[in-house]
C-alpha positions as YAML, in Angstrom:
chain: A
units: angstrom
residues:
- id: 1
  name: MET
  ca: [-14.27, -30.95, -1.94]
- id: 2
  name: GLY
  ca: [-11.89, -31.49, 0.73]
- id: 3
  name: VAL
  ca: [-11.14, -29.81, 4.26]
- id: 4
  name: THR
  ca: [-8.39, -27.72, 5.34]
- id: 5
  name: GLY
  ca: [-6.55, -28.24, 8.87]
- id: 6
  name: LEU
  ca: [-8.66, -25.32, 10.22]
- id: 7
  name: GLY
  ca: [-12.05, -27.22, 9.15]
- id: 8
  name: PHE
  ca: [-12.96, -24.97, 6.13]
- id: 9
  name: PRO
  ca: [-13.63, -26.38, 2.97]
- id: 10
  name: GLU
  ca: [-10.93, -26.34, 0.34]
- id: 11
  name: ARG
  ca: [-11.40, -23.57, -2.49]
- id: 12
  name: ARG
  ca: [-9.78, -23.31, -5.62]
- id: 13
  name: GLN
  ca: [-6.52, -21.07, -5.47]
- id: 14
  name: ALA
  ca: [-6.88, -17.87, -7.27]
- id: 15
  name: LYS
  ca: [-4.97, -17.89, -10.66]
- id: 16
  name: ASP
  ca: [-5.48, -14.10, -11.28]
- id: 17
  name: ALA
  ca: [-6.13, -10.90, -9.54]
- id: 18
  name: SER
  ca: [-9.45, -10.79, -11.36]
- id: 19
  name: ASP
  ca: [-10.41, -14.29, -10.23]
- id: 20
  name: VAL
  ca: [-13.38, -13.41, -7.86]
- id: 21
  name: GLY
  ca: [-13.98, -16.29, -5.28]
- id: 22
  name: GLY
  ca: [-10.46, -17.59, -5.65]
- id: 23
  name: MET
  ca: [-8.35, -17.91, -2.81]
- id: 24
  name: ILE
  ca: [-4.97, -16.44, -2.10]
- id: 25
  name: ALA
  ca: [-2.90, -18.56, 0.37]
- id: 26
  name: ASP
  ca: [-6.05, -20.35, 1.62]
- id: 27
  name: ARG
  ca: [-7.04, -17.49, 3.86]
- id: 28
  name: TYR
  ca: [-8.01, -14.56, 1.63]
- id: 29
  name: GLN
  ca: [-11.13, -14.78, -0.69]
- id: 30
  name: ILE
  ca: [-10.87, -12.31, -3.53]
- id: 31
  name: GLU
  ca: [-14.15, -10.17, -3.68]
- id: 32
  name: GLU
  ca: [-13.05, -7.62, -6.35]
- id: 33
  name: LEU
  ca: [-10.39, -6.14, -8.20]
- id: 34
  name: SER
  ca: [-9.62, -2.53, -6.53]
- id: 35
  name: HIS
  ca: [-6.74, -1.31, -8.11]
- id: 36
  name: GLU
  ca: [-4.10, -1.72, -10.78]
- id: 37
  name: ASP
  ca: [-1.06, 0.06, -11.73]
- id: 38
  name: ALA
  ca: [2.20, -0.68, -13.88]
- id: 39
  name: THR
  ca: [3.62, -3.23, -11.36]
- id: 40
  name: THR
  ca: [0.86, -4.28, -9.10]
- id: 41
  name: SER
  ca: [-2.39, -5.38, -8.76]
- id: 42
  name: THR
  ca: [-4.71, -4.65, -5.55]
- id: 43
  name: VAL
  ca: [-7.77, -6.84, -4.63]
- id: 44
  name: LEU
  ca: [-10.28, -6.73, -1.89]
- id: 45
  name: ALA
  ca: [-10.68, -9.77, 0.01]
- id: 46
  name: LYS
  ca: [-12.13, -11.60, 2.91]
- id: 47
  name: HIS
  ca: [-10.09, -13.10, 5.59]
- id: 48
  name: LEU
  ca: [-12.13, -16.10, 5.92]
- id: 49
  name: ALA
  ca: [-11.06, -17.22, 9.48]
- id: 50
  name: LEU
  ca: [-11.41, -13.53, 10.95]
- id: 51
  name: GLU
  ca: [-14.18, -12.66, 8.83]
- id: 52
  name: GLU
  ca: [-12.57, -9.32, 7.94]
- id: 53
  name: ARG
  ca: [-12.15, -7.34, 4.73]
- id: 54
  name: VAL
  ca: [-8.62, -6.83, 3.69]
- id: 55
  name: ALA
  ca: [-6.82, -5.42, 0.80]
- id: 56
  name: VAL
  ca: [-4.29, -7.88, -1.11]
- id: 57
  name: GLN
  ca: [-1.50, -6.68, -3.38]
- id: 58
  name: VAL
  ca: [0.15, -8.89, -5.85]
- id: 59
  name: LEU
  ca: [2.63, -8.49, -8.69]
- id: 60
  name: ARG
  ca: [1.48, -8.22, -12.16]
- id: 61
  name: PRO
  ca: [2.38, -11.14, -14.21]
- id: 62
  name: GLU
  ca: [5.24, -9.62, -16.23]
- id: 63
  name: GLN
  ca: [6.84, -8.65, -12.77]
- id: 64
  name: ARG
  ca: [5.95, -11.75, -11.06]
- id: 65
  name: PHE
  ca: [8.07, -14.02, -13.26]
- id: 66
  name: ASP
  ca: [11.29, -11.88, -13.05]
- id: 67
  name: GLN
  ca: [12.89, -13.57, -9.97]
- id: 68
  name: GLN
  ca: [14.95, -10.52, -9.05]
- id: 69
  name: LEU
  ca: [11.87, -8.14, -8.89]
- id: 70
  name: ALA
  ca: [9.85, -10.86, -7.16]
- id: 71
  name: LEU
  ca: [12.45, -11.17, -4.33]
- id: 72
  name: GLN
  ca: [12.76, -7.37, -4.13]
- id: 73
  name: TYR
  ca: [9.05, -7.05, -3.74]
- id: 74
  name: LEU
  ca: [8.89, -9.79, -0.90]
- id: 75
  name: SER
  ca: [11.96, -7.85, 0.84]
- id: 76
  name: ARG
  ca: [10.14, -4.53, 0.55]
- id: 77
  name: ALA
  ca: [6.93, -5.81, 1.86]
- id: 78
  name: LYS
  ca: [8.47, -7.36, 5.02]
- id: 79
  name: SER
  ca: [10.10, -4.00, 5.50]
- id: 80
  name: LEU
  ca: [6.73, -2.26, 5.43]
- id: 81
  name: ALA
  ca: [5.29, -4.83, 7.89]
- id: 82
  name: HIS
  ca: [7.78, -3.21, 10.38]
- id: 83
  name: ILE
  ca: [6.00, 0.14, 10.14]
- id: 84
  name: LYS
  ca: [3.51, -0.08, 13.25]
- id: 85
  name: THR
  ca: [1.73, 2.91, 13.82]
- id: 86
  name: ASP
  ca: [-1.93, 4.40, 13.58]
- id: 87
  name: HIS
  ca: [-0.40, 6.79, 11.03]
- id: 88
  name: ALA
  ca: [0.56, 4.72, 8.43]
- id: 89
  name: LEU
  ca: [-1.07, 1.85, 6.12]
- id: 90
  name: ARG
  ca: [-0.67, -1.07, 8.16]
- id: 91
  name: VAL
  ca: [0.72, -4.39, 6.37]
- id: 92
  name: LEU
  ca: [-0.93, -7.37, 8.28]
- id: 93
  name: ASP
  ca: [0.59, -10.57, 6.26]
- id: 94
  name: VAL
  ca: [3.27, -11.18, 3.80]
- id: 95
  name: GLY
  ca: [3.68, -14.29, 1.73]
- id: 96
  name: VAL
  ca: [3.88, -16.32, -1.51]
- id: 97
  name: ALA
  ca: [0.80, -17.65, -3.15]
- id: 98
  name: LEU
  ca: [0.57, -20.81, -5.35]
- id: 99
  name: TYR
  ca: [-0.21, -18.94, -8.50]
- id: 100
  name: LEU
  ca: [0.04, -15.32, -8.05]
- id: 101
  name: GLY
  ca: [3.51, -15.36, -6.34]
- id: 102
  name: PRO
  ca: [4.54, -12.75, -3.57]
- id: 103
  name: PHE
  ca: [1.69, -10.79, -1.81]
- id: 104
  name: MET
  ca: [1.08, -8.14, 0.78]
- id: 105
  name: VAL
  ca: [-1.99, -8.07, 2.89]
- id: 106
  name: MET
  ca: [-2.84, -4.56, 4.35]
- id: 107
  name: GLU
  ca: [-5.75, -3.15, 6.37]
- id: 108
  name: HIS
  ca: [-8.81, -2.03, 4.30]
- id: 109
  name: LEU
  ca: [-9.39, 1.54, 4.81]
- id: 110
  name: GLU
  ca: [-12.08, 3.96, 3.59]
- id: 111
  name: GLY
  ca: [-12.14, 7.77, 3.60]
- id: 112
  name: SER
  ca: [-10.89, 10.54, 1.44]
- id: 113
  name: THR
  ca: [-7.41, 11.73, 0.62]
- id: 114
  name: LEU
  ca: [-6.19, 15.13, 1.66]
- id: 115
  name: GLN
  ca: [-5.93, 15.82, -1.96]
- id: 116
  name: HIS
  ca: [-9.70, 15.28, -2.42]
- id: 117
  name: VAL
  ca: [-10.41, 17.43, 0.64]
- id: 118
  name: LEU
  ca: [-8.41, 20.19, -0.43]
- id: 119
  name: ARG
  ca: [-10.10, 20.21, -3.76]
- id: 120
  name: ALA
  ca: [-13.44, 20.16, -2.01]
- id: 121
  name: GLU
  ca: [-12.82, 22.77, 0.68]
- id: 122
  name: GLY
  ca: [-9.87, 24.68, -0.22]
- id: 123
  name: ARG
  ca: [-7.52, 26.20, 2.42]
- id: 124
  name: LEU
  ca: [-7.98, 24.35, 5.97]
- id: 125
  name: PRO
  ca: [-8.00, 26.35, 9.16]
- id: 126
  name: VAL
  ca: [-4.51, 26.43, 10.73]
- id: 127
  name: PRO
  ca: [-5.18, 24.14, 13.75]
- id: 128
  name: ARG
  ca: [-6.72, 21.20, 11.29]
- id: 129
  name: ALA
  ca: [-3.85, 21.82, 9.05]
- id: 130
  name: VAL
  ca: [-1.31, 21.52, 11.84]
- id: 131
  name: ASP
  ca: [-3.12, 18.77, 13.18]
- id: 132
  name: TYR
  ca: [-2.46, 16.56, 9.79]
- id: 133
  name: VAL
  ca: [1.03, 17.37, 9.45]
- id: 134
  name: LEU
  ca: [1.51, 16.24, 12.91]
- id: 135
  name: GLN
  ca: [-0.15, 13.04, 12.00]
- id: 136
  name: ALA
  ca: [1.81, 12.58, 8.82]
- id: 137
  name: CYS
  ca: [5.10, 13.14, 10.61]
- id: 138
  name: LYS
  ca: [4.19, 10.55, 13.20]
- id: 139
  name: GLY
  ca: [3.67, 8.02, 10.34]
- id: 140
  name: LEU
  ca: [6.76, 9.10, 8.65]
- id: 141
  name: ALA
  ca: [9.03, 8.99, 11.68]
- id: 142
  name: VAL
  ca: [7.89, 5.34, 12.23]
- id: 143
  name: ALA
  ca: [8.57, 4.58, 8.77]
- id: 144
  name: HIS
  ca: [11.90, 5.97, 8.80]
- id: 145
  name: ALA
  ca: [12.78, 4.24, 11.90]
- id: 146
  name: ALA
  ca: [12.10, 0.88, 9.86]
- id: 147
  name: GLY
  ca: [14.42, 1.85, 7.45]
- id: 148
  name: VAL
  ca: [11.71, 2.81, 4.55]
- id: 149
  name: VAL
  ca: [11.63, 5.96, 2.70]
- id: 150
  name: HIS
  ca: [8.25, 6.81, 0.83]
- id: 151
  name: GLY
  ca: [9.96, 8.98, -1.98]
- id: 152
  name: ARG
  ca: [6.75, 9.64, -3.53]
- id: 153
  name: LEU
  ca: [4.74, 11.84, -0.82]
- id: 154
  name: HIS
  ca: [2.05, 14.23, -1.58]
- id: 155
  name: THR
  ca: [-1.57, 14.92, -0.61]
- id: 156
  name: GLY
  ca: [-2.97, 12.16, -2.49]
- id: 157
  name: ARG
  ca: [-1.07, 9.89, -0.68]
- id: 158
  name: LEU
  ca: [-2.48, 11.13, 2.77]
- id: 159
  name: LEU
  ca: [-5.55, 9.39, 3.45]
- id: 160
  name: LEU
  ca: [-8.19, 10.64, 6.01]
- id: 161
  name: ALA
  ca: [-9.33, 7.38, 6.93]
- id: 162
  name: ARG
  ca: [-12.70, 6.81, 8.93]
- id: 163
  name: ARG
  ca: [-13.97, 4.46, 11.11]
- id: 164
  name: ARG
  ca: [-17.11, 5.12, 12.84]
- id: 165
  name: GLN
  ca: [-17.06, 8.77, 14.26]
- id: 166
  name: PHE
  ca: [-13.13, 8.74, 14.38]
- id: 167
  name: GLU
  ca: [-10.97, 10.13, 11.73]
- id: 168
  name: THR
  ca: [-7.12, 9.15, 11.50]
- id: 169
  name: LEU
  ca: [-4.61, 10.49, 8.99]
- id: 170
  name: LYS
  ca: [-2.43, 7.70, 7.46]
- id: 171
  name: VAL
  ca: [0.35, 7.68, 4.92]
- id: 172
  name: ILE
  ca: [-0.27, 5.34, 2.21]
- id: 173
  name: ASP
  ca: [0.94, 3.98, -1.06]
- id: 174
  name: PHE
  ca: [4.64, 3.31, 0.12]
- id: 175
  name: PRO
  ca: [6.32, 2.10, -3.05]
- id: 176
  name: THR
  ca: [6.71, -1.71, -3.04]
- id: 177
  name: LEU
  ca: [9.54, -1.85, -5.39]
- id: 178
  name: ALA
  ca: [12.89, -0.20, -4.49]
- id: 179
  name: ILE
  ca: [12.96, 0.87, -8.21]
- id: 180
  name: ALA
  ca: [10.13, 2.94, -7.76]
- id: 181
  name: LEU
  ca: [12.14, 5.52, -6.24]
- id: 182
  name: LYS
  ca: [14.39, 5.66, -9.13]
- id: 183
  name: GLU
  ca: [11.64, 5.77, -11.96]
- id: 184
  name: PRO
  ca: [11.64, 8.92, -14.09]
- id: 185
  name: VAL
  ca: [9.23, 11.56, -12.96]
- id: 186
  name: SER
  ca: [8.69, 13.37, -16.48]
- id: 187
  name: GLY
  ca: [5.34, 11.59, -16.61]
- id: 188
  name: GLU
  ca: [4.12, 12.49, -13.31]
- id: 189
  name: SER
  ca: [1.29, 15.24, -13.12]
- id: 190
  name: VAL
  ca: [2.46, 18.48, -12.18]
- id: 191
  name: PRO
  ca: [0.90, 18.49, -8.71]
- id: 192
  name: GLN
  ca: [2.83, 15.49, -7.95]
- id: 193
  name: ARG
  ca: [5.93, 16.74, -9.23]
- id: 194
  name: GLY
  ca: [5.77, 19.87, -6.89]
- id: 195
  name: TYR
  ca: [6.02, 17.67, -3.83]
- id: 196
  name: LEU
  ca: [9.41, 15.82, -4.75]
- id: 197
  name: ALA
  ca: [12.42, 16.77, -3.39]
- id: 198
  name: PRO
  ca: [15.39, 17.96, -5.62]
- id: 199
  name: GLU
  ca: [17.24, 14.46, -5.13]
- id: 200
  name: LEU
  ca: [14.38, 12.97, -6.68]
- id: 201
  name: LEU
  ca: [13.83, 15.11, -9.60]
- id: 202
  name: ARG
  ca: [17.68, 14.72, -10.30]
- id: 203
  name: GLY
  ca: [17.07, 10.87, -10.18]
- id: 204
  name: ASP
  ca: [19.98, 10.36, -7.41]
- id: 205
  name: ALA
  ca: [20.60, 6.85, -6.81]
- id: 206
  name: VAL
  ca: [20.65, 7.08, -2.75]
- id: 207
  name: VAL
  ca: [17.54, 8.75, -1.30]
- id: 208
  name: ASP
  ca: [16.95, 8.79, 2.35]
- id: 209
  name: GLY
  ca: [14.13, 9.96, 4.77]
- id: 210
  name: ARG
  ca: [14.86, 13.73, 4.06]
- id: 211
  name: ALA
  ca: [13.32, 13.37, 0.88]
- id: 212
  name: ASP
  ca: [10.04, 13.04, 2.51]
...
Protein backbone atom coordinates (compact mmCIF):
# COMPACT_ATOMS: atom_id res chain seq x y z
CA MET A 1 0.00 0.00 0.00
CA GLY A 2 1.46 3.36 -1.04
CA VAL A 3 1.07 6.81 0.49
CA THR A 4 -0.51 9.87 -1.14
CA GLY A 5 1.10 13.29 -1.21
CA LEU A 6 -1.09 14.27 1.77
CA GLY A 7 0.29 11.45 3.87
CA PHE A 8 -2.83 9.28 3.67
CA PRO A 9 -2.54 5.61 2.68
CA GLU A 10 -3.52 5.01 -0.94
CA ARG A 11 -6.94 3.40 -1.27
CA ARG A 12 -8.62 1.67 -4.18
CA GLN A 13 -10.58 3.84 -6.55
CA ALA A 14 -14.33 3.18 -6.65
CA LYS A 15 -15.49 1.55 -9.88
CA ASP A 16 -19.20 1.80 -9.13
CA ALA A 17 -21.48 3.96 -6.97
CA SER A 18 -22.24 0.92 -4.78
CA ASP A 19 -18.52 0.29 -4.12
CA VAL A 20 -18.52 0.95 -0.36
CA GLY A 21 -15.04 1.83 0.88
CA GLY A 22 -13.84 2.86 -2.57
CA MET A 23 -12.46 6.33 -3.20
CA ILE A 24 -13.67 9.08 -5.50
CA ALA A 25 -10.83 11.35 -6.64
CA ASP A 26 -8.59 10.24 -3.72
CA ARG A 27 -10.60 12.42 -1.32
CA TYR A 28 -14.05 10.98 -0.83
CA GLN A 29 -14.58 7.48 0.57
CA ILE A 30 -17.96 5.96 -0.24
CA GLU A 31 -20.00 4.97 2.82
CA GLU A 32 -23.31 4.02 1.24
CA LEU A 33 -25.45 4.39 -1.86
CA SER A 34 -28.10 6.97 -0.99
CA HIS A 35 -30.24 7.52 -4.07
CA GLU A 36 -30.52 6.65 -7.74
CA ASP A 37 -32.68 8.03 -10.53
CA ALA A 38 -32.75 7.57 -14.29
CA THR A 39 -29.50 9.47 -14.90
CA THR A 40 -27.51 9.78 -11.65
CA SER A 41 -26.46 7.96 -8.50
CA THR A 42 -25.82 9.75 -5.22
CA VAL A 43 -23.67 8.33 -2.45
CA LEU A 44 -22.87 9.42 1.08
CA ALA A 45 -19.12 9.70 1.49
CA LYS A 46 -16.49 10.93 3.93
CA HIS A 47 -14.03 13.62 2.99
CA LEU A 48 -10.97 12.02 4.58
CA ALA A 49 -8.90 15.17 4.98
CA LEU A 50 -11.70 17.24 6.55
CA GLU A 51 -13.41 14.29 8.25
CA GLU A 52 -16.78 15.55 7.07
CA ARG A 53 -19.69 13.70 5.51
CA VAL A 54 -20.73 14.83 2.05
CA ALA A 55 -23.02 13.69 -0.74
CA VAL A 56 -21.39 12.83 -4.07
CA GLN A 57 -23.38 12.52 -7.28
CA VAL A 58 -22.13 10.66 -10.36
CA LEU A 59 -23.66 9.73 -13.68
CA ARG A 60 -25.04 6.24 -14.16
CA PRO A 61 -22.91 4.10 -16.55
CA GLU A 62 -25.24 4.46 -19.54
CA GLN A 63 -24.92 8.27 -19.33
CA ARG A 64 -21.29 8.27 -18.20
CA PHE A 65 -20.05 6.83 -21.49
CA ASP A 66 -22.00 9.36 -23.56
CA GLN A 67 -19.35 12.05 -24.01
CA GLN A 68 -21.84 14.79 -24.85
CA LEU A 69 -23.95 14.08 -21.76
CA ALA A 70 -20.86 13.80 -19.56
CA LEU A 71 -19.62 17.21 -20.71
CA GLN A 72 -23.09 18.68 -20.27
CA TYR A 73 -23.26 17.31 -16.73
CA LEU A 74 -19.84 18.71 -15.83
CA SER A 75 -20.79 22.13 -17.20
CA ARG A 76 -24.06 22.13 -15.28
CA ALA A 77 -22.31 21.06 -12.07
CA LYS A 78 -19.89 23.98 -12.41
CA SER A 79 -22.85 26.34 -12.83
CA LEU A 80 -24.50 24.95 -9.70
CA ALA A 81 -21.27 25.57 -7.77
CA HIS A 82 -21.80 29.31 -8.37
CA ILE A 83 -25.03 29.26 -6.33
CA LYS A 84 -23.66 30.47 -3.01
CA THR A 85 -26.45 31.01 -0.50
CA ASP A 86 -27.72 29.43 2.69
CA HIS A 87 -31.04 28.84 0.95
CA ALA A 88 -29.93 26.41 -1.76
CA LEU A 89 -28.00 23.17 -1.68
CA ARG A 90 -24.30 24.02 -1.80
CA VAL A 91 -22.00 22.37 -4.34
CA LEU A 92 -18.58 21.99 -2.72
CA ASP A 93 -16.50 20.37 -5.44
CA VAL A 94 -16.66 19.23 -9.06
CA GLY A 95 -14.30 16.92 -10.89
CA VAL A 96 -13.70 13.77 -12.92
CA ALA A 97 -12.97 10.46 -11.18
CA LEU A 98 -10.87 7.67 -12.70
CA TYR A 99 -13.69 5.15 -13.18
CA LEU A 100 -16.85 7.07 -12.28
CA GLY A 101 -16.33 10.01 -14.60
CA PRO A 102 -17.78 13.47 -13.79
CA PHE A 103 -18.86 13.95 -10.19
CA MET A 104 -20.38 16.68 -8.05
CA VAL A 105 -19.87 16.97 -4.29
CA MET A 106 -22.66 18.54 -2.24
CA GLU A 107 -23.19 19.36 1.41
CA HIS A 108 -24.85 16.55 3.33
CA LEU A 109 -28.21 17.73 4.69
CA GLU A 110 -30.63 16.26 7.17
CA GLY A 111 -34.24 17.29 7.58
CA SER A 112 -37.71 17.00 6.08
CA THR A 113 -39.09 18.34 2.83
CA LEU A 114 -41.87 20.90 2.93
CA GLN A 115 -44.03 18.28 1.20
CA HIS A 116 -43.66 15.93 4.18
CA VAL A 117 -44.30 18.75 6.66
CA LEU A 118 -47.52 19.76 4.91
CA ARG A 119 -48.73 16.17 4.85
CA ALA A 120 -48.02 15.79 8.56
CA GLU A 121 -49.21 19.17 9.82
CA GLY A 122 -51.67 20.43 7.22
CA ARG A 123 -52.06 24.14 6.57
CA LEU A 124 -49.27 26.16 8.15
CA PRO A 125 -49.69 29.41 10.11
CA VAL A 126 -49.35 32.40 7.78
CA PRO A 127 -46.15 33.84 9.35
CA ARG A 128 -44.40 30.47 9.07
CA ALA A 129 -45.59 29.96 5.49
CA VAL A 130 -44.42 33.44 4.49
CA ASP A 131 -41.02 32.80 6.07
CA TYR A 132 -40.61 29.61 4.03
CA VAL A 133 -41.63 31.35 0.81
CA LEU A 134 -39.18 34.20 1.39
CA GLN A 135 -36.33 31.75 2.08
CA ALA A 136 -37.15 29.84 -1.13
CA CYS A 137 -37.21 33.12 -3.07
CA LYS A 138 -33.76 34.04 -1.74
CA GLY A 139 -32.37 30.70 -2.92
CA LEU A 140 -33.96 31.04 -6.34
CA ALA A 141 -32.83 34.65 -6.75
CA VAL A 142 -29.19 33.63 -6.27
CA ALA A 143 -29.65 30.65 -8.61
CA HIS A 144 -31.18 32.82 -11.33
CA ALA A 145 -28.37 35.36 -10.93
CA ALA A 146 -25.97 32.47 -11.59
CA GLY A 147 -27.93 31.60 -14.74
CA VAL A 148 -29.53 28.46 -13.28
CA VAL A 149 -33.23 27.63 -13.67
CA HIS A 150 -34.65 24.85 -11.51
CA GLY A 151 -37.61 24.04 -13.73
CA ARG A 152 -39.01 21.25 -11.53
CA LEU A 153 -39.66 23.12 -8.31
CA HIS A 154 -42.31 21.84 -5.89
CA THR A 155 -42.66 21.29 -2.14
CA GLY A 156 -40.75 18.02 -2.34
CA ARG A 157 -37.71 19.98 -3.48
CA LEU A 158 -37.74 22.46 -0.61
CA LEU A 159 -35.86 20.97 2.33
CA LEU A 160 -36.14 22.19 5.92
CA ALA A 161 -32.54 21.42 6.79
CA ARG A 162 -31.76 21.00 10.49
CA ARG A 163 -28.43 21.64 12.14
CA ARG A 164 -28.56 21.51 15.92
CA GLN A 165 -31.42 23.82 16.96
CA PHE A 166 -31.41 25.78 13.70
CA GLU A 167 -33.67 25.22 10.69
CA THR A 168 -33.07 26.63 7.20
CA LEU A 169 -35.16 26.14 4.09
CA LYS A 170 -33.04 25.13 1.12
CA VAL A 171 -33.92 24.63 -2.53
CA ILE A 172 -32.61 21.18 -3.53
CA ASP A 173 -32.51 18.82 -6.52
CA PHE A 174 -31.53 21.29 -9.22
CA PRO A 175 -31.48 19.30 -12.49
CA THR A 176 -27.92 18.32 -13.40
CA LEU A 177 -28.61 17.74 -17.09
CA ALA A 178 -30.12 20.51 -19.17
CA ILE A 179 -32.22 17.92 -21.01
CA ALA A 180 -34.06 17.37 -17.73
CA LEU A 181 -35.89 20.64 -18.40
CA LYS A 182 -37.21 19.22 -21.67
CA GLU A 183 -38.28 15.79 -20.43
CA PRO A 184 -41.94 14.93 -20.94
CA VAL A 185 -43.95 15.52 -17.80
CA SER A 186 -46.68 12.96 -18.47
CA GLY A 187 -45.07 10.50 -16.08
CA GLU A 188 -44.86 12.93 -13.18
CA SER A 189 -47.25 12.58 -10.29
CA VAL A 190 -50.26 14.91 -10.15
CA PRO A 191 -48.89 16.96 -7.20
CA GLN A 192 -45.68 17.67 -9.12
CA ARG A 193 -47.51 18.53 -12.33
CA GLY A 194 -49.61 21.00 -10.35
CA TYR A 195 -46.51 23.09 -9.67
CA LEU A 196 -45.26 23.23 -13.27
CA ALA A 197 -45.37 26.44 -15.26
CA PRO A 198 -47.40 26.41 -18.52
CA GLU A 199 -44.23 26.66 -20.65
CA LEU A 200 -42.90 23.49 -19.00
CA LEU A 201 -46.17 21.67 -19.57
CA ARG A 202 -46.02 22.71 -23.23
CA GLY A 203 -42.41 21.50 -23.47
CA ASP A 204 -41.04 24.87 -24.67
CA ALA A 205 -37.42 24.71 -25.74
CA VAL A 206 -36.47 27.93 -23.92
CA VAL A 207 -37.35 28.32 -20.25
CA ASP A 208 -36.11 31.09 -17.94
CA GLY A 209 -36.33 31.91 -14.26
CA ARG A 210 -39.98 32.96 -14.49
CA ALA A 211 -40.89 29.27 -14.71
CA ASP A 212 -39.75 28.86 -11.11
